N, C-alpha and C positions, 0 to 999 in steps of 0.2 A: 148495467144502468146504466140512465145518463147523465153526467153530472154539469153545471153549470159552473162558468168559472166568477168570481169573486170580478164585478164588475172596479173596484177599487184597485185590481192588482195587484192582489195580494201573495198567486201562486198558486197551484195546483192544491199546496198537502190543504194550507185553508180551505177550498172547495169541498175538499175530501171529509174532512171532520165536520163541516156544515150541511156535509149529506148526510152526516152521521157513518161514515165510513173514517177505520181509522188505518194512516199506511203504514207501511214497513220502510222506510225510508222517508229521510228527510228532503231530498232533492229527487226527481224525474223516477215516487215509487211505480212499481209497474203491478204492484201486488198491494190489496189493502182488504181490509176484515169490517164484513159490519158490525158498528157496535152492540146493536142487538145478543148477538152472537158470542162477542168478549165478554157481555152481563149474565149468557145464562151457564159458560163455563166459570168463572166467578159463583156465581151461584151453587151451580153444580160439583165445584172443587170444595166452599168452605162445606157443604151439606157434606161429603163426601171425601174426606182427604186424601185417599185412595188412588182420585180419581189424575191420569196422569194427562202431561199435556198432547202426550203422541198416542192415547188412546182416543181421545178426542177427537184431535184432526185428521185419522183415523175415520171414527165413525163418520165425520166433515165427510170425506169423501165418498165410504162409503153411498152417503145419501147422497152426494150428485156426481156421481159416475166416474171419480175420479180414476183412473188406471193406468198403469199400474201407483200405489203409494210412494209419494217421494220425497225425503227425509228431511231435506229442506224446506218443505210449506211448515211443519216444528218449529224451524228459526221463528220464521218470518211470522207466523200465528205467536210466538214469544214473543219478539222485537213489540208487534200490535199490542198485544197485553201490556206491557210494562210499559204503552205511550197511555192507554187504556187507562190505567188505576192512577197516572200521574195526573193524566186530565181530572180525575173522579178524587185524588186529594186535593186540585188546586181548585177547584172547585169547590168543594166543602171548605175549605180557606177562605175561601171568599167572602161563603154565606155567613161562616160564623162570626167574622167581621164586620161584615155589615151586622150581623146580633151585635157588637159588642161584647163575644167571647174571644177571649184572650187563649195562650198556650197552655195556663193551667187552667180552663174551668172546664176541663172533661175531666179533672182527677177530682178537682174537691165537688164535682156536682155526676160521677160516678152511678151513683144508684141513690135515686130520691129515699126510698126507705133507708138509709142510713145518714145521708145529709143532707135531705128536706127541714129543717128543724122548723118546729112552728111555736109561736109564742105561747107562755101560760100550762105546756106537757108538762105532760109529768117527770121529771128527775130519772133516768139511767145510773143502773154501777157503773156503768159504761158504755158510754157516748157513742161509741162503735166495734164492731168486733170484723176482724181479719181473721186470716189464716193463710198462711203462706209454705213451702214446699222446691224442692230443687228434683229433676227431671235428667234423665240425661238419654232420653229418647231423638232428640233433638237435637242429635250431634248434627258438626258439616265437617269434611274431609277436609282437608288442608293441601291443595295440591303441586307435588312439589319437583324439580325436576329429577330423573332418574341420575342415580350415579351408579357404577358398576364397583362397590368396593363392601368390604364387609371390614367391622371390628376384630383386629388383631383378639383382643381376647375374650369377646362376649361371640365372638361368628356372626351377632345380627349384622341387617345393612343397613349403611350410612343412609341417612335421608340429607337431600337435599333440599336445597334452595327453595324457597318458594317461586313457583313460575304464575303466578295469580296477578293478573291486575291490579293497580290500588283503584279502589273505589269506597270515597269515601260519605259518597250521597247517605239520608239520614231516609230511610223506610221506615222507622218508628210510629210513626204514626201517634206519636204522645204519649205511646205506652211504653216506650226501652229506657229507659235509663240505661244513661252515658257512661262507659268505659271510665272516662276521668273520675265519675264520683262514684262506684265501685272503688277502685286501683287506692284513691283517696284514706280508703280503713284496711290494705293490705297491713300494714305499719300498725296495727293491731291484732295482728295472729303470734303467737307464740312462738313459732318457727317457721321460716320460708315457706314446706309445704304439708302443715299440723292442718289435720284434717277437722272437721267440724264437731267432732266429738271431746275432739280433745281440747279444743283453742280456748283459750282463756276463762278457761274453767274453774269450780272450785272442786280439790283435793277431794275436801268433805262428800261430794255432793252424790250420794247413796245409787247414783243410777250409773258412777265414776266408769264400773266394770260388765255392765247388764243389756246397755244399747248402743248400738254403735244405725247411725244412719248412710256410713258408706262404707264399701271396703273400699279404703286406700290403696292397697298393692294393685286392686283389679283396675283402678279409674288409671294410677300412675304409668300402665303401661301404656295407652291412646292416647296420652298428650301431644305425642311428636305423632301420630295418624292424624288427628285431631284438631282445629283451631277451636271453637265454638264447641264445649263437652255437654251441654245441655243448657236449659233454661232455670232462673229461679225466679218463682212466680209468687203472685200475693192477690189474693181475692178477698172482698168481704164477705160475709155470710152468706148475701143471697145470689152469691156467685160470680159479682163484674170483675171482671180484671183491672186490678190498681196499674201494679207495676212489673213490670218483666225486667229481669237484668242478664245474661250472659254470662256463661260460665265460661274462662278464658284457662283452656289447658288445664284445666284441673278438676279436683271434686268440688264438695261441696264447702267450699271454707269458709270463714268466719263475714272476710268482710261483703259478701253478697247477701245476707240477710241482713247485716247492717248498715247498707247499702237502701236496700229496702226502706228500713225500719228509719233510715234516716229521712225519705223522703214523706214514708205515712204521716208523719212529726210534725211536719212543718206543712200536710198538706191539711189534714183534720183537727192537729191540735189535741189539747188532753184529753184522758181517759180511755185509751185504748186500748183493747185487749188483745195480743196478737194471739194466736197459734200457733204452733211448731211442734215437726214429730217430737224433736227434742228440746221442746220449750226448758226442760228445765235446768240444761248447761246456756243456752243461750241467755238465759236471763244471768249468770255471771261473768258471762262474755258483752253482757251489757255494761253492768256493773264497771267492768275494768278497762273500757273506751271511750274516746270520748266521748259517748253519746251519754255515759253516762247521768250528768246534771240533768240534762235537758229532760230526761227518762225519770229520772224522779221530779221533778218539778209538775210535767204532762201527765204523771199518775197512770207510765206503761206499764202492763202488764202481761208479764212472757205465761201461758200457759201451754200445753199437752192435748192432742187431740185423743181423741175418745179411742179411737181404732189400736193409734202406736199406746197409746198412752195403758194399755190397760199388759205392753208388756213391759213399764218398766218397775222401779219401786216400790213395794206398798208404803212406805214412807214420801216417795214423791209423789204418788196418785193420790194422794191426803194432799200435796199440796198444790198440784194443780191440776186434775185430771177434772174435766169439765163440771161431772156430778158432785162433786164438794167445795166447787166454788160461788163464792156469792155473788147472782148477778147475770150466768151465765146463761140461764136459762134449758131449753133441750138445745141448745146447735150444740153439733160435733164437731167444728174445724177439721174438716175431712172434708172442703170443699175441692182442695187442689189432687185429692186424686182421682176426683168423679171427672174433673176434670183436664187430666193426664187421660185416661182411658179416653176421653172420644180423639187429643190431641194427638195421639200416640201415630194416627195415620196421615202424621204430616211429615214422619221422617222421613218415606221415600222422594221424598218430595223436596226436602231441604239435605240427606244426605251430603250429596256432591255438587248443592247450588255454589252459587257463588258467596258471599256477607251478603249481601244488598237485598239481593233474592230469597237468601234464608232470614231474612230478617222481613222481607216482604210478606214472603207466607205467610209469616206468622201473626204481625201484625194485622194483615187482614182477617184472615182469621180470630183474631181475638175481637175486633169490632165487628164485625159478621154475628160471634157469639154473646156478641150485650147487648144489640140492639134485635136479635132474632132467635135468641135463644131466652138468651137471661132476661131481659126484661119481657119477653111475651110467658113466662111460667111462672111473674113474681108472684101478682096476684095467687096464684094456683098453691106458694111455696106461702107463702103468706096464711093464706086457709088452710091446707093441710096442716101443717103448725101449730093450728088456731084448734085447729079439731082432733090433731094430736094430744096436744095440752089437757084438752079437755076430759078426753078415755082417761086420760091418768089420773085426772082428780078426781074420777068414782070407784079407784081404788081405794080413795081414803076413808070409805066408810070399811070395807073387809078391812084395813089398819085397825082401826081404832076396835073393832068388835075379834083381832087378835090380840090388840092390847089385852080389854080386859080380860080375858082366858087366861094368860098369862101373868097377871100379875102388874102389867106395865102402868103407872100412875098418868104418864104423862110423857112427852112427846120430848120433852128436852132429855130424857132419859138418854135419849138415841145421841144425841150436843156432846152429852158424856162419855158415851163410849167410846164415840169416835176423837174424844180427848184423851181418852187413860187408851187405845190404841196408839195415836201421837207418842204420848210421852213414853210407852213402851216402845215401842220402836226406835224412837229418839235414842232409852234409853242403850235398847242393842248398836246401837250403832256407836253408840261413845264407849262401848264393852271392850273394845278391839278384840273382838271374836273374829277371827280368821283361821283360815283351814292350812295356814302355812305348816310344814314338816318343824317342831322342835331339836335341839340336842337329846332330850331326857327322851325323846319318842326313837329318835335313832340309834342311842342307846339299848334301848329293851327290843328293838329289833336286828340290832345286831348280837346281843345277847344269845335270842335265839336261835341267827346263824350260827353260831360258835357249837351251841349244844347240839344242833343238826347235823355240824361239820364235824365235831369230835364223837356225833354216833356214827358216824357215815366210816370215819376211821376205822373206829372196833369193828363192826361189823365185817370191814374189807382184812382186819386182824386174824376173824375168827374163821374168818372162809378161807385165810393163805393157813391157818392151820390145821384145818380140816383136811385141806391136800393131801395125796399120800409122797413119806418123806423120799427121800431115796429117790426118785423119779427125776427125771434130766430133762428138763423145756430148752433148747437154746435158745440164744438170746433173752432179752424181755421178755417174762411171763403175763400174763394179763393179768393178774392179783396187782404183781409188781407196782405194774405199769397206773392201777386204782388205786393201790395207797398211796402214791407216787402226789396224783392230783388231788384225793383225798387230806394228807397230809399240807398239801401246797395252801390250800383254798383253809384248810381250820387256823393253819397259822399268818395267812391276811387277817380272818375271822379276828382271833387273836390279836395283833395289831392295831385293827380298828376301834377295838376294844377298851386295849387299853390307851390309846388317844385318846379313846373319849374320857373314859375315868379321871387320865387326868387334866382336863377342858374342864371338868364337872367337880373335880376337887372327888372323888368319891375314895373312899377309903376303905374300904370294903364291897367287894361286889354285891351286885342285887342278885335275886332269888324272887323264884315266884310266890315267897313270901313275907317279900318285904313289901314293908307301905306302899315305897315311893314304885316300888315295881308297880302295886295295885293301880295307882291311882295314872300314873301315866299308860295301865292299856286301856285302862276305863279314857285318857285323850286321847287315843289312837281308835278305839271302836266309837269316840264322836264326830273326831276326824272322816273317819270311814262314810259315818251316816249325811254329814254332811253332803260329803261330793256328793254320794248317791241320790241325792236331795236335786244336787246342783242339774244333775246330769238329768237327774227326770226331767226338772221344770225348763231346763233348756229347750230340750224334745218337746215337752209338748208346746212350747210357745212357738216352735217349727212349724208342729203341725197345726196349729193356728192358723197363723201368718198364709202357710202354704194352701191350707182350704178357700181362705177367703181369695186368694190370687187365682184359684183355678174359678171359684163362681164368678172372680169380676167380668164384669163386659168388656170386649176388644180383648179379649186372649184367647190367641189363636190356637187352631185343634191340636197341633205338635208341642205348644207350653201343655198345655193342660195333660196329654198322653206324660210327655216328660214327668208333669206332677205327679200323677197319677201314678205313676211308680213308684215313686219317688217315697211317696205317700205306703204305696205298698212295703217298699225296704222297709221305711221310719217306722211303721206297724207293728212288723218283730225286736226294733231296734229298744223301740217305747215297752215290750213286752216284757223284754230283755232287763230294761229300767229298772221294770219296780219289782221283779224278781231281789237283784242285787239290794234294791232300798228297803223290800223287807226283809232280808236277811242281815239287813245293818241294825235295820231299828229294833230286831229282834235281838240283838246281840249286847245290845244297850241295857241300861241294869236303873231305873226301872224302864223297861221296853218302849217304846213308842206305838202308835196304830200300828198297824198294815193297811196297804193301799191295797185295792184291787182296780181290774181294769175299767170297769167303771161309777167309779169312784174320780181318778185320774181323767176321766175321761169328761169330768162336769165340772173339771178346773180351768174354764175357760178366762177368769181373769186373774188364774196367779195367783189373786190373792191370798188363798190359803197356805200358800207353799211358806210365803211369810210366817206363819203361826206354827205349824212344823218345824222348824228350822231351834224353836228352843222348846228342852226336855225339860222344864219345870212342870210340875202338876196344876200349881196355884192359878200359872196361865192359860191353862185347858181349861182348867173350872170356871173361866171370867165370860160373863152372856156375848160378852162382843165375839166371841172366839167360835163361838158356836151358830151354821150353819143357819139355821132357821130365822137366829139372829140379824146375821148379815143379812140377809135377806130380809126383812125385814126394814134394817136400817138403813139398806139399801134406798127398798119402795118408798120410804119418810123421803129420803132428801130428793129421788126422781117427782115425788110430788113438788115442793120447795120449789126447783127448776120448774114447775109447769106451769104454776103460781107464776113465776115472776118471766114464763115465757108469753106470756099471754097478758102480763103489763107492757113490754115491750112491743106484742105485738098489736095494744091497741094503738101505741103511742106510733110503730112504722106504718101499720093501714092507715091512720088519718093524713100521716105525711106524704103516702103515697098518695090519696085522695084527692089532699089539697095540690100538690102538684102538678094531676092532669089537668087540673084546672087552671092553675096555673101559666103550667107553658104553652097550652092551645090558642089562651088568649094573647098572649103576648106575642108570640108567634099570628097569630090573626092580625094583632095590632101593628108588630113592623110592616109585616105584609101590605095595610093600608097604607103605611107613612113611604112607604117606598112608592107604590101607588100615585100616590096625591103629585109628585112632581112641580108644586108649586113652587116659583121662584126659581125655577132651574132652566138648565140651557137645554135645546132637541139634543142632543149626544150625553147629559149628565140622565133628561126625561128617558130614554131610550136602556142606555145600562142601568137606570137604577129595577125597569118596565124587566129586566131578562130578570135582572135579582130577582126581581116579587115571584114571579114563576120560579127560583129556584128553595125558596124560602116557606112555597108549598108544598113545592115538595116534600122538602124539609119533615112540613109537618105532618106531612101525609104519612111519611114512612115510616114516623117513631109515636105518631098514633092511632099506627091500625087498628094495635091490642088493646087501646084503651076503654073502649067497649066493654070488652071481654074482662076486663078488669073488674068494670064497674058492677057489671053482672053477677062474677063471684062472690063481690064485698058484700052488694045483696043480701045472695042467696046465704052470706056465710050471716047475716046481722038474722038472718030470722031462724039459725039456729039458738036452738034452748043453750042457755048459759054465754051468750055473748054480751059481753058490758065493755064494749069499743063503741066508736061512733064512726059515721059517714061522714058530719058536718066541716064544709072547706072551714079551714084555723087561718092564719096569718104570720107565712115566714117571717121567718127571726131574721135575714139578710134584706127584708124589702123595710122591715122598722130601723136598721141597721144606718143604709140607706139614706131616709129619709135624715136623722141624726145626725150622718155625715153633711144632707146637704142644707142641714141648721146650722151648723157649727160653722159650712162653708163663708153662708152666706153673712153673717153674722162679724167671722174676720175680715169679708172684704169690705162691711159695713164700717168696722172700729178703723182699718187702712184709710180709705176714705176720708173721713174724721180726723187723722189722726195727717194726713197730707192738707189738708185745708189749714190746721191748726202752725204746722208748719210753712206757708206759706206766710203766713200771718206775722208770726214769728219772724220770717228772714227779714220781712218787710221793712220792720220797725226797725233792726238791727244794721250800721252801714258794714259792721267788720267779714258779717256774713254775705256780701254781695257777693254777683259772679262772678268779680275775678278772682275769688278767694277759694271758688267751690273746689273739693277735691273731688276729680274728676274720674278715681278708684269707686271710691261712695256712689257715684252717681251712676257707674255702668253696674254696680250689684244692687240699687236700686229698680235698675231697667228686669237684670236676668230675676230680680224677687217679683216684677210684672209679669213676667214671662211666667214662669212658673206655675201666676196665680194663674192667668190665664189658662195655661196646660189642664192643670187641675180641674178651671171651668170645663174647661173644650172635654176631662176625660168624664164629666160627669153626664154626659149630654145620654148616657145609654141607661146611665141610672136612672136621670130623670124622665129616660120612657116606659122605664121597669115602675118608676109607681102612680105614671099614669095610668097604666095596666090597673096595679094595685088600689088607685082611685074606685079606677069603672070594677071592682071586684065585690069593693066595699061599700061603694055609695057612699066617702065620705067628699065634703070639702076641703079635706088637710093639705098643703103641701108640702 
């Protein structure tokens, strides 16, 4: 195509860009790519992250008949693509600046349903619910120089120095937390490379030995190969990306969630609930960090997601699981897992990219995901949750019928049972009940071994005595060797028994008739029972997670086959574990209930295992230990959470409806202001005209889903049981802007009056004449005037928003 040069002499490159051609070189380019082709690749890549530049360029070559395929075209296309993304980013920054929105605006307004608060709306226990988690799929290989030597101790090759070019450009687009902000929390770790599951946690935490979120031994081996070992992500409950932090040459350390929580507290303030797969540990980590005071003042609550929470200790579930936390609604706090299942496709393009291009890939994907996936499905999320809550509330009548049949007089009984269960588990926790072997257990076991070795010696002696006398066998006979070995073993057992008797101060050796022998044997049986129960619980937990992973989207065929084989092997292991458990349970006095395969399969939430740990019959007779009663308890608390969900959804739906109206009218107003051009030069008018076009495109892009949102909301409003409202409200931030404007005007009026008073007083007093004035004081006054003028100019955008707000409400208030 023909390209006309700019008559103002700006050169070839500006002429190409004006013709929507992106060049591949800053001077004398020979290849240029159409902007619509680059946009097509951007959309295709973020929708299908597996699509690489090489595949796309090969497809272009096939379409245009370029034979053979030339690899250098991929490099040129990549250069043009970088320039295109940079132009998009710069244009977006100029648009946001024209709209008066600074760099922090995106985070504070990331989700309309969470952040666009309205005047007079119902108060919620949690102002905002978020979820965060780490993922190691988006690693990046650190390219190093080759070193031809090996470590003399380990035999592994020595890693060379980095050969990457320093590139400090920021491609995070406001999503990434800086490395400096993350590293300042490194001092809060207990040890230099301590993993998240132990860093800063309370030693009394019931989940201390039950759950680990990352295997540090595995991740430590990859620190030398990779620079970024993954990302740590925070989302709101609706799925909008809030903050991303790079994990640098480490596993999921405590500094990453601490840095993320700091940004969230600064941006959103009070009553923030955040879910994390080790939220129980992280709450103790925050309490031991520099965030402790701020988190307590702003009422930060750490929670555990529904999926991960069911693998935690039952006492931990009662404190942190969403089902039992007031104000949570039906939120499962597992949005990060759903995000990672889609973003894992970026791994191919991030693995060997530069630091800048990796961050660019992730930020571009997150931005497109927010605009065209999460926001597009926001109303669907809200409406589906509303209908789910209504369907749960329909189960209240069957629950009341069951309560009458069982003689349960009030739902308060469920709260009492939950409190009894918590008190019982706390008592178990404080009883110092462990599976460690005591000296008494070892003593009884050594007595058993001594008795067996003595019997072996007697057997060998009897067999040797029955042998023919007078027969001669050259060398050492088989009987003599067996007798010597049996005597040596008996001597070792006797020596250890005597040593333990001295330690335990036992004057008379125990026998099977001794009371202490009987008590110790019971403790040994109980220990075997506990170990068998722990092994069975671990296998069931692994089975649940493997089944969930196998059914998860974006799980490849090879991974599914691998998990299927592991499950097949695990099936036999589970059956063997059940047999060992039944043997140990039967040996107790009184015996514990036996388990069958069908019962174990139903233990999906692992709560019943905690009940089996106590052998007291009075505990087993409690109502809350019965499966039917526990199911009724869970159903009741699910109904409570459904009511809370409806209350939250009524607030969030009205926020979204108001946001759609206010955002659309505000953008139209700003577009009209830019097109007005009154009192401006021709150059300014031309620039504003171009900016008005960009604002219109911005409004059309971000408002393309609004009609669908309103249609879904109107359909929901016709659903029986809907108690919300679709009438627009007044945003709190508009009220705050009006109040700030009034205060500023009042302050300026007072300052003006004070200045006049000072002039009159100075005119009547000779000692305060011009020759005696303090020059430094005058400079301070000038600086104060400049600050006030800057404050007034900074409110121009806010005043325009107020003008839009007055148009929405039709009042005459300034």
